[in-house]
DSSP file (Angstrom, degrees, kcal/mol; ACC not computed):
  #  RESIDUE AA STRUCTURE BP1 BP2  ACC     N-H-->O    O-->H-N    N-H-->O    O-->H-N    TCO  KAPPA ALPHA  PHI   PSI    X-CA   Y-CA   Z-CA
    1    1 A M     >        0   0    0      0, 0.0     4,-2.4     0, 0.0     5,-0.1   0.000 360.0 360.0 360.0 -40.0    0.0    0.0    0.0
    2    2 A L  H  >  +     0   0    0      2,-0.2     4,-2.5     1,-0.2     5,-0.2   0.893 360.0  54.0 -65.9 -37.3    2.8    2.4    0.8
    3    3 A R  H  > S+     0   0    0      2,-0.2     4,-1.9     1,-0.2    -1,-0.2   0.914 109.3  46.6 -63.4 -44.6    4.5    1.6   -2.5
    4    4 A S  H  > S+     0   0    0      2,-0.2     4,-2.3     1,-0.2    -1,-0.2   0.902 111.9  52.7 -65.2 -38.9    1.3    2.5   -4.5
    5    5 A G  H  X S+     0   0    0     -4,-2.4     4,-2.3     1,-0.2    -2,-0.2   0.896 107.9  49.9 -61.2 -40.3    0.9    5.6   -2.4
    6    6 A L  H  X S+     0   0    0     -4,-2.5     4,-2.4     1,-0.2    -1,-0.2   0.870 110.7  50.5 -66.5 -34.9    4.5    6.7   -3.2
    7    7 A S  H  X S+     0   0    0     -4,-1.9     4,-2.3     2,-0.2    -2,-0.2   0.879 109.1  52.5 -69.5 -37.3    3.8    6.1   -6.9
    8    8 A V  H  X S+     0   0    0     -4,-2.3     4,-2.6     2,-0.2    -2,-0.2   0.956 112.0  43.6 -58.1 -54.3    0.6    8.2   -6.7
    9    9 A I  H  X S+     0   0    0     -4,-2.3     4,-2.7     1,-0.2     5,-0.3   0.904 112.4  53.7 -63.3 -42.2    2.4   11.1   -5.1
   10   10 A S  H  X S+     0   0    0     -4,-2.4     4,-2.5     1,-0.2    -1,-0.2   0.937 112.3  44.3 -55.4 -49.4    5.3   10.8   -7.6
   11   11 A L  H  X S+     0   0    0     -4,-2.3     4,-2.8     1,-0.2     5,-0.2   0.882 113.2  50.6 -62.2 -41.4    2.9   10.9  -10.5
   12   12 A L  H  X S+     0   0    0     -4,-2.6     4,-2.5     2,-0.2    18,-0.2   0.920 112.9  45.3 -67.0 -40.7    0.9   13.8   -9.1
   13   13 A L  H  X S+     0   0    0     -4,-2.7     4,-2.8     2,-0.2     5,-0.2   0.919 114.5  48.0 -69.6 -44.3    4.1   15.9   -8.4
   14   14 A L  H  X S+     0   0    0     -4,-2.5     4,-2.5    -5,-0.3     5,-0.2   0.937 114.2  46.4 -61.0 -45.9    5.5   15.1  -11.9
   15   15 A A  H  X S+     0   0    0     -4,-2.8     4,-2.9     1,-0.2    -2,-0.2   0.924 112.7  51.0 -61.6 -44.2    2.2   15.9  -13.6
   16   16 A S  H  X S+     0   0    0     -4,-2.5     4,-2.8    -5,-0.2    -2,-0.2   0.921 111.2  47.1 -62.8 -44.3    1.9   19.1  -11.5
   17   17 A A  H  X S+     0   0    0     -4,-2.8     4,-2.1     2,-0.2    -1,-0.2   0.927 113.8  47.6 -63.5 -43.4    5.4   20.3  -12.4
   18   18 A A  H  X S+     0   0    0     -4,-2.5     4,-1.5    -5,-0.2    -2,-0.2   0.917 113.0  49.2 -63.2 -43.8    4.8   19.5  -16.1
   19   19 A Q  H  X>S+     0   0    0     -4,-2.9     5,-1.6     1,-0.2     4,-1.1   0.925 110.1  50.9 -61.7 -45.2    1.5   21.4  -16.0
   20   20 A A  H  <5S+     0   0    0     -4,-2.8     3,-0.4     1,-0.2    -1,-0.2   0.884 109.9  49.6 -62.2 -37.8    3.0   24.4  -14.3
   21   21 A Q  H  <5S+     0   0    0     -4,-2.1    -1,-0.2     1,-0.2    -2,-0.2   0.800 112.0  48.4 -72.2 -26.9    5.8   24.6  -16.8
   22   22 A S  H  <5S-     0   0    0     -4,-1.5    -1,-0.2    -5,-0.2    -2,-0.2   0.576 111.6-119.3 -88.0  -8.6    3.3   24.5  -19.7
   23   23 A G  T  <5S+     0   0    0     -4,-1.1    -3,-0.2    -3,-0.4    -4,-0.1   0.520  71.0 129.9  86.1   4.7    1.0   27.1  -18.1
   24   24 A R      < -     0   0    0     -5,-1.6    -1,-0.3    -6,-0.2    -2,-0.1  -0.582  67.7 -86.5 -89.2 155.5   -2.0   24.7  -17.9
   25   25 A P        -     0   0    0      0, 0.0    -1,-0.1     0, 0.0    -3,-0.0  -0.193  49.1 -95.5 -60.6 151.3   -3.9   24.3  -14.7
   26   26 A D        -     0   0    0      1,-0.1   -10,-0.1    -7,-0.1    -9,-0.0  -0.509  30.4-158.3 -66.9 127.3   -2.7   21.8  -12.1
   27   27 A P        -     0   0    0      0, 0.0    -1,-0.1     0, 0.0   -11,-0.0   0.530  69.4  -1.6 -85.8  -4.8   -4.6   18.4  -12.5
   28   28 A G  S    S-     0   0    0    -16,-0.2    35,-0.2   -15,-0.0     4,-0.2   0.043 112.5 -27.7-146.0-108.3   -4.0   17.1   -9.0
   29   29 A C  S  > S+     0   0    0      1,-0.1     4,-3.1    34,-0.1     5,-0.3   0.284  83.8 109.3-116.8   7.4   -2.3   18.0   -5.7
   30   30 A G  H  > S+     0   0    0    -18,-0.2     4,-2.2     1,-0.2     5,-0.2   0.910  85.2  45.3 -58.2 -44.9    0.6   20.3   -6.6
   31   31 A R  H  > S+     0   0    0      1,-0.2     4,-2.2     2,-0.2    -1,-0.2   0.867 113.9  49.3 -67.8 -35.1   -1.0   23.4   -5.2
   32   32 A D  H  >>S+     0   0    0      2,-0.2     4,-3.1     1,-0.2     5,-0.6   0.886 110.7  50.2 -69.5 -37.6   -2.0   21.6   -2.0
   33   33 A V  H  X5S+     0   0    0     -4,-3.1     4,-2.0     1,-0.2    -2,-0.2   0.947 112.6  47.6 -61.5 -46.1    1.5   20.2   -1.6
   34   34 A S  H  <5S+     0   0    0     -4,-2.2     4,-0.4    -5,-0.3    -2,-0.2   0.898 118.2  41.6 -61.9 -41.1    2.9   23.6   -2.0
   35   35 A R  H  <5S+     0   0    0     -4,-2.2    -2,-0.2    -5,-0.2    -1,-0.2   0.926 130.9  18.4 -74.4 -45.7    0.4   25.1    0.4
   36   36 A F  H  <5S+     0   0    0     -4,-3.1    -3,-0.2    -5,-0.1    -2,-0.2   0.651 131.3  36.5-105.0 -18.6    0.3   22.5    3.2
   37   37 A C  S >X<S+     0   0    0     -4,-2.0     3,-1.8    -5,-0.6     4,-0.6   0.181  70.6 119.0-123.9  15.0    3.5   20.4    2.8
   38   38 A R  G >4 S+     0   0    0     -4,-0.4     3,-0.9     1,-0.3     4,-0.3   0.852  74.6  58.1 -54.3 -37.2    6.1   22.9    1.7
   39   39 A A  G 34 S+     0   0    0      1,-0.2    -1,-0.3    -3,-0.1     3,-0.2   0.712 115.0  35.5 -68.0 -20.2    8.3   22.2    4.7
   40   40 A V  G X4 S+     0   0    0     -3,-1.8     3,-2.2     1,-0.1    -1,-0.2   0.290  80.7 109.9-116.3   8.2    8.6   18.5    3.9
   41   41 A M  G X< S+     0   0    0     -3,-0.9     3,-0.6    -4,-0.6    -1,-0.1   0.804  82.4  48.7 -58.0 -31.3    8.7   18.6    0.1
   42   42 A D  G 3  S+     0   0    0     -4,-0.3    -1,-0.3     1,-0.2     3,-0.1   0.327  94.3  78.7 -88.5   8.7   12.4   17.5    0.1
   43   43 A Q  G <  S-     0   0    0     -3,-2.2     4,-0.3     1,-0.3    -1,-0.2   0.271 103.9 -91.1-104.6   8.9   11.8   14.6    2.5
   44   44 A G    <>  -     0   0    0     -3,-0.6     4,-1.9     1,-0.1    -1,-0.3  -0.104  37.8 -74.9 103.0 158.6   10.4   12.1    0.1
   45   45 A D  H  > S+     0   0    0      1,-0.2     4,-3.0     2,-0.2     5,-0.2   0.883 123.8  54.8 -64.7 -38.5    7.1   10.9   -1.4
   46   46 A G  H  > S+     0   0    0      1,-0.2     4,-2.1     2,-0.2    -1,-0.2   0.864 108.7  48.4 -66.0 -35.5    6.0    9.0    1.7
   47   47 A V  H  > S+     0   0    0     -4,-0.3     4,-2.2    -3,-0.2    -1,-0.2   0.878 112.3  49.2 -67.6 -39.5    6.4   12.0    3.9
   48   48 A I  H  X S+     0   0    0     -4,-1.9     4,-2.7     2,-0.2    -2,-0.2   0.910 110.5  50.8 -68.0 -43.6    4.5   14.2    1.4
   49   49 A L  H  X S+     0   0    0     -4,-3.0     4,-2.4     1,-0.2    -2,-0.2   0.931 110.1  49.3 -58.2 -46.6    1.7   11.6    1.3
   50   50 A N  H  X S+     0   0    0     -4,-2.1     4,-2.1     1,-0.2    -1,-0.2   0.910 110.9  50.6 -62.7 -41.5    1.5   11.5    5.0
   51   51 A C  H  X S+     0   0    0     -4,-2.2     4,-1.4     2,-0.2    -1,-0.2   0.918 109.4  50.2 -60.4 -43.8    1.4   15.3    5.1
   52   52 A L  H  < S+     0   0    0     -4,-2.7    -2,-0.2     1,-0.2    -1,-0.2   0.904 111.7  48.8 -61.1 -42.4   -1.4   15.3    2.5
   53   53 A Q  H >< S+     0   0    0     -4,-2.4     3,-1.0     1,-0.2    -1,-0.2   0.845 108.6  53.0 -67.8 -32.9   -3.4   12.7    4.6
   54   54 A Q  H 3< S+     0   0    0     -4,-2.1    -1,-0.2     1,-0.2     3,-0.2   0.746 115.3  41.3 -72.6 -24.4   -2.9   14.7    7.8
   55   55 A N  T >X S+     0   0    0     -4,-1.4     3,-2.5    -3,-0.2     4,-0.8   0.136  77.0 125.0-104.4  19.5   -4.3   17.8    6.0
   56   56 A R  G X4  +     0   0    0     -3,-1.0     3,-0.8     1,-0.3    -1,-0.2   0.804  69.8  56.2 -52.9 -36.6   -7.1   15.9    4.3
   57   57 A A  G 34 S+     0   0    0      1,-0.2    -1,-0.3    -3,-0.2    -2,-0.1   0.682 111.4  43.8 -70.0 -15.8   -9.9   18.2    5.6
   58   58 A R  G <4 S+     0   0    0     -3,-2.5    -1,-0.2     2,-0.1    -2,-0.2   0.497  90.2 111.5-106.6  -6.7   -8.1   21.3    4.2
   59   59 A L  S << S-     0   0    0     -3,-0.8   -30,-0.0    -4,-0.8     2,-0.0  -0.239  76.6 -98.2 -70.2 156.8   -7.3   19.8    0.7
   60   60 A S     >  -     0   0    0      1,-0.1     4,-2.6   -31,-0.0     5,-0.2  -0.327  34.0-112.5 -64.1 156.9   -8.9   21.0   -2.5
   61   61 A K  H  > S+     0   0    0      1,-0.2     4,-2.2     2,-0.2     5,-0.2   0.875 117.7  54.4 -59.5 -39.5  -11.8   18.9   -3.7
   62   62 A K  H  > S+     0   0    0      2,-0.2     4,-2.2     1,-0.2    -1,-0.2   0.943 110.6  42.8 -64.5 -49.7   -9.7   17.9   -6.7
   63   63 A C  H  > S+     0   0    0      1,-0.2     4,-2.6   -35,-0.2    -2,-0.2   0.919 112.7  53.1 -68.6 -41.9   -6.7   16.7   -4.7
   64   64 A A  H  X S+     0   0    0     -4,-2.6     4,-2.5     1,-0.2    -1,-0.2   0.908 110.5  49.2 -52.9 -44.3   -9.0   14.9   -2.1
   65   65 A K  H  X S+     0   0    0     -4,-2.2     4,-3.3    -5,-0.2    -1,-0.2   0.899 108.5  51.7 -65.6 -40.8  -10.6   13.1   -5.1
   66   66 A V  H  X S+     0   0    0     -4,-2.2     4,-1.2     2,-0.2    -2,-0.2   0.948 112.1  47.0 -62.6 -45.0   -7.3   12.1   -6.6
   67   67 A L  H ><>S+     0   0    0     -4,-2.6     5,-2.8     1,-0.2     3,-0.5   0.946 115.2  45.8 -60.5 -47.6   -6.2   10.6   -3.2
   68   68 A T  H ><5S+     0   0    0     -4,-2.5     3,-1.9     4,-0.3    -2,-0.2   0.915 110.1  52.6 -59.6 -48.3   -9.5    8.8   -2.8
   69   69 A D  H 3<5S+     0   0    0     -4,-3.3    -1,-0.3     1,-0.3    -2,-0.2   0.739 110.6  50.2 -64.3 -21.2   -9.5    7.5   -6.4
   70   70 A N  T <<5S-     0   0    0     -4,-1.2    -1,-0.3    -3,-0.5    -2,-0.2   0.078 123.1-101.1-106.8  21.3   -6.0    6.1   -5.8
   71   71 A G  T < 5       0   0    0     -3,-1.9    -3,-0.2     1,-0.1    -2,-0.1   0.710 360.0 360.0  74.4  21.9   -6.8    4.3   -2.5
   72   72 A Q      <       0   0    0     -5,-2.8    -4,-0.3    -6,-0.2    -5,-0.1   0.397 360.0 360.0-106.9 360.0   -5.4    6.8   -0.2
C-alpha cells in the first residue's frame, strides 16, 4: 500500500510540475502540496503523502478526489 501511495504522489508531483511549466492548470495536488506540505517537500514521497493525509480536511476537492481515487 505504501508503494502504491508513493507512486501516486510521484505521478501527481511530476504531472503538476509539467503542467506548471506548460502554463496549464494543475490536475492534482501540486497546489495543495505547496500550500500545506512545503516544509517536507524535500523529504520524500512517503512524507508528502503523510502530510496530505494529515491535512485531508483542508485539501482542495480535486486533490482529495485524486487521493481517494488512488486508494489513499
